[in-house]
N, C-alpha and C positions, 0 to 999 in steps of 0.2 A: 522892284529890280528884277530883271529877267533871270531865270535859273542859270547859274554859272556853267553848267554842263553844255548849254547851247553855245557858249563862247569859247570854252577851253576844253579840249579833249586830251586827257592824259594818254601817253603812249608808252609802250615798252621799248627796250633797246633796239628791237628790229624795226620799229616804226609803225607797227600795226596797233589798232586801238585796243585798249584793255577793256575787259568786261567788268562793268560795275557790279559790286556785290556788297552785302552787308555783313556776312559772316565769314569766318576763316575757311579757307579752301581745303585745309588738310595737307597742302603741299608745303614742304620746308623751304622757306625763303632764305633765312640766315641760320647757318649751322656753325656754332661756336664750339671748338674743341680744345680743351686743356689750355686755355688762354692764361698767360701770366704777364703781369706788369710790375716790375720791381724798380724802385727808385734808389739810387745810391745816396748814402749819407757821407758827405765830404767834411773833413775837419782838419784842424791844425794849420800851421803856416804854409805847409806845402800842399794843402788841400788833398790829403790822402783819403782813400776809401776806408772809412771806419765802421760802416754798417750798411744795412739795406732795409728799406721799407717795403714790405710785402703787400702792396696795395691790392693787387688782384692775384690770387694764387690758385691756379689750376681750376678754372671755371669752364664748365661745358653746358651748353644750352642749345635748344632748337626753337626758333621763332617761326611760326607758320605764316604763310602769305595771307594777308587780310586781317590778322588778329592784332589785338593790343595786349602785349605782354608787360605786366606790371612788375617792377623791381623795387622791393622795399628793404629797409634796414636802417640802423642808426647812422648818425653822421660819422663819416670817416671809415665806413665799412668797405668802400671801394665801388659804389654804384656808378658814380659819375666817371671814374677812371675806366671802368669797364666799357661804358658807352662810348667814351672818347677813343678808347683803344680799338673797338670794333670799327669805328669810322676812320682809323689811321690818323686821328688828330694827335694821338700818342703812339710812339713806336713800341710795338710789342716786345716783350722779353722772350716769350716762347708761345707756342700754340698755333692754331690755325682758325681762320674765319672764312667761310665760303658763302657767297651770295648767288643763289641759283646755279650752284656748281662751280663758280669762279672763285679761285683762291685770292681773297682780297689782300692778304699779307705779302703775296709774292709779286704784286703789281708794281710797276715802276713807270715813271715818265708819263707818256701820253695815255697809256692804258689805265694808270691810276687816276689821271685827270678825268678821263671819260667815265670811270666808275663812280667818281664823286657826284655825277649827275643823279645817280640812282640812290644815293644815301645822303641825308641831310640831318641837321640838328636844330632844335629849338632850345635856346639857352635859358637858364633859370632867371637871370637878371634882365628885365626888360629895359633898364636904364643903362647899364654898363655894356650891353651887347650891341648898341647902336652908336655909330660914330656921330657925335654932336655937330661936327663941321660939315656933314654931307646932307643934302636933301634926301627925302625918302626915295625919290626916283633913282638916285645914284646908289643908295644903300641896297635896294632890292635888285637894281640892274647890274650891280658890280659882279655878281656871280654869272649873270647872263653874258656880260662882256668877256669874262674870263673863259667861258665855255663856247664862245662864238665860233662858228665855222660857216662855210659856204652853204651848207644844207639848211641850217636853222636861221641864218641871216640875223643873228642877235647882235652882230657888230653894228648894224644900222640903228641909229638913235630912234627913229620913228617906230621900228619894230620892237625895240626894248620898251619904249614908253607905252606902247599899246599893250604889251604883255604885263607891265607893271600895273597899269590901270585895271586890267582884267583880274589880276590876283588881289588887288586892293578891294575890289568889289566882292571877290570870293570870300574874304574874311570880314566883310561887313563894313568897309570903309569906302569913302567916296573917291572917285578917280582924281579929283583935283587936289586931294591931300598929298599927292606925289610931289608938289612944289614946296611943301612945308618941311620944317626941321624937327628933329626928335623932341626938343624942349617944348614944342607946341602941343604935345599930346599927353594924355593921361597914361597911367601905368598899364591899364587894360588895352588902350589903343596901341601903345608901344609893343605889347606882346602880340597883338594882331599883326603888326608890321613884321615882327620877327617870324610869325607863322607864314605870312605871305612870302617873305624872303626864302624860307625853306621850301615852299611849294613851287617857286618860280621855275625850277629846273626839271619839273616833272619827276620827282623821286618816287621810288617804290617803298623805301624804308626810311623812317624818321625816328631819331632818338629825341624824345621829349624829356629834357633834363629839368625836372621839377618846374614845369612851365607855369604853375599857378601858385607856388609857395610864396611869392613876393606880392601877391595881389589880395585885395579885399575879398571877403567871403562872397559877397554878392557878385563880384566880377568873376570869381573863380568858376562859378556855375556856368556863366556865359561862355567862358573860354573852353571849358570841358565840353559843353554841348556843341560848340563850333568845331572842336577837334573831332568829335564823333561824327558830325555831319560830313566833314571833309574826308574822313576815313571811308565812309560809305560811298561818297560821291566820286572820289578819285581812287578808290580801292587801294588805300594806303595800309602800311604795316607799321605799328608803333612799338618801340621799346619805351615804356612810360616809367620814368624814375620818380619816386615820390616818398615822402615821409608819412603823409596822411593816409592811414589805412582805410578810412571811410571813402576817400576819393578813389583809391585803388579798387575797392569793392564795387563802386558804381561804374567805373570806367573800363575795367580790364576783363579779358577773357580767361587768361591764366596769370598766375602770380608766382614769382620767385622771391625767396627770402634770403638775404645775404647777411653774413656776419663775419667781420674781420677778414675780408678778402675771399671768402668761400660761399658757395651756395649751400644752404642747409636744408631747404625744402622747396619743392616745385609741385604745384597742383593747379587744377582749374579753380576759378574763383569761388564757386559754390562749395567745393570740397574743403578748401583751405580755411574758409570762414566757418564751416559747420563742424569739421573734424580735423583740425590741425594736429600733427603728430610730433613735430619737433618741439622740445621744451622752450626754445627761444621764440618760436612762432606763437605758441600758446601764451607766453608772457606778454608779447606785443599786443595780441588781440585782447587780452584782459585789461589792458590800459586804455582801450578805445572807449570814450565816454558814451553813455546811452542818452539819447535826447529826452527820454521820459524820466523826469526827476523822481518818480516813484520807484524806479528800478534801482536796486542796490547791487552792484556787481561785485563779485569776489575777485580782487586784483592780486596777481602774483607779483611780488616785489623782488627784483633781481638785486642781489647783494654785490657790493664792490663796484669798481669802475671797469670800463672796457679796456682790455689789455692793449698795449702799444703794438701797432702793426710792424714796428721795427723789431719787436721781440715777442712774437706770438707764443702762446702756450703749446706744449707738446700734446700729441694726441688730438682729441676733440678740442677745438679752440674755445668752445663755450663751457668747458667743464669747470672753469674757475668761478662761474656764476650760476651754474645749473641747479635749479631747485629739484629736478628729478634725480640727479646723481646723489644729492644730499639725502633725499627720501629713501633711496635704495642702499644707503650705507657706504657711499663713495667707492664704487667698484674700480678696480685698478685699470681695466682696459680702457676706460675713458681717458686716462692719462697716457697710456702706453701706445695706443693706435688711433690713427685718424679714420673715422668711419666713412665709408663710401656712401654714395647715394643708393639707397635700396628702393626697389619697386614694390609699392604696396597696393598696386592695382588701380585701375581707373585713371592712370596718368599721374598718380601721386608718387613722388620720390622724396625720401627723407634720409638725411645723413645723421643718424643717431644709432648707437649700439642698442638702446633700449626704447626705441620708438613704440614698440608694441606694448610697453607698460603704461603709456599715456592714456588716460581715460577721464571721463567727466568726474568720476568719484575721486580719483587721485588728485585732480586739480582742485576740487572743492576742499578736500582734506588738507592739502598743503596751504591753500589760501586761508582757511579757517585757523590753522596753527600759526600762520604769520600774523593774523589779526589779533590773536590772543597774546602773542609775544609783544606786539606793538603796544597793546593795552597795558601789559605788565611793566614794560619799560617806561611808558608814559606816567604810570602811577609812581614809579620809583623816582622819577625826576621831580 
């Protein structure tokens, strides 16, 4: 198969060709400031407002052009909601998102429609995200038809079919697959179709919402390598949402850790995996299994359940499960005030009052004490 770059040339909004590149440029593409997304809880016969789910609560990030920004956290912490809110698939409660200086949240009508060409999403479920009653040519071509104008001529069936075939080849599928229906493909092939659909409009920014979590492990590596090749070839920028920390380590340039609607730590991938400073990040990393069976890791066990986003704790939202707070004697300011993101240098930002107290010795000491306590409780049973 001929290199796709010879067939498809991604362009920027002004129409000039983009420069291909493999590494982040240092230029801010997506600037997220104090974004909030709350969902009302309605109850009673009259459907009155009885509560609020604080799904995303005051999140600020910057995503550089050409980089893959990994976003990790437990289920229900607000990762997917944040991604959908950035793309205006969910209406924001407050905050601002700008893309190359354009305020996304203020756009309406034709301006918003045109902006949607520049930002797309790859959904988590490769089965539920494709319409089973439409052939692949119409699934991928639907976005082209919606964005058709005189300049791009996407309204012409022949132009759309040519473009659909080009992008099917770009993701490793044959052009004649465009006549088939979703049920005729495997899970990995369906996800490739979802990727082709996201690429078809020449976006600059793509939210990858756990794109490999529903796939077999052998297929996951193929999809990840495909996404990385496409990022380099078309100079894409990714917000990569995932649970698997090993995948994030392999795939991302920088990582943000989210807990109960808030960002608790941001750093480049080498820093966060070598010297994480937030107690929650440290606990997550301690749970990552080591492929060497001879290595015995000291795991930090978080006590209790994740609080409800409809009734989050006061102060630091992690304080109800924090092993460091317990080690330090339960200081009051963890409950009294919400810690801001502090700059620890080298691009590492941590939202913890006592992040400077986190060290390898402290982690090993707490893990050892938890192991001893588990052994005592096991003997008692």
